C-alpha positions in Angstrom: 17.4 -41.6 -0.4 19.0 -38.6 1.3 20.9 -39.1 4.5 22.4 -36.7 7.1 26.1 -36.4 6.9 26.7 -33.5 9.3 24.9 -31.2 11.7 25.8 -27.5 11.2 25.3 -24.8 13.9 23.7 -21.8 12.2 22.4 -21.1 8.8 25.5 -19.3 7.5 27.7 -22.2 8.5 25.3 -24.7 6.8 25.4 -22.6 3.6 29.2 -22.4 3.7 29.5 -26.2 4.0 26.9 -26.7 1.2 28.8 -24.4 -1.1 32.2 -26.1 -0.4 30.8 -29.6 -1.0 28.9 -28.5 -4.2 32.2 -27.0 -5.5 33.7 -30.5 -5.0 31.0 -31.9 -7.2 28.7 -33.4 -4.6 24.9 -33.3 -4.5 24.1 -31.8 -1.1 21.3 -29.8 0.4 20.5 -28.3 3.8 17.5 -28.7 5.9 16.4 -26.9 9.2 16.5 -29.4 12.1 15.8 -27.7 15.4 16.6 -24.8 17.7 18.5 -25.4 20.9 18.5 -22.4 23.1 19.5 -19.5 20.8 21.2 -21.8 18.3 19.7 -23.2 15.1 20.8 -26.6 13.8 20.8 -27.6 10.2 21.3 -31.0 8.6 23.7 -31.3 5.7 22.2 -34.1 3.5 23.6 -36.1 0.7 22.4 -39.1 -1.3 23.1 -42.2 0.6 25.4 -43.6 -2.1 27.7 -40.5 -1.8 27.7 -40.3 2.0 31.1 -41.9 2.6 32.7 -39.8 -0.1 31.2 -36.7 1.3 32.6 -37.5 4.8 36.1 -38.0 3.3 35.8 -34.7 1.5 34.7 -33.0 4.7 37.8 -34.3 6.5 40.1 -33.2 3.7 38.4 -29.7 3.6 38.8 -29.3 7.4 35.1 -29.2 8.0 35.2 -32.1 10.5 
């Protein structure tokens, strides 16, 4: 099952995060979530079993 590990503001930022995490060897994908004002939000998703490791990688990479 896929789970949301991060909410990115804007499609370009979501793609950048997806690329970084895939380079680290994680299975991730992005999905449009909503639009708030003029800002689009995208979910960064990973398999539930990898979510904790993805969070740790995001901290190490300076994403969060």
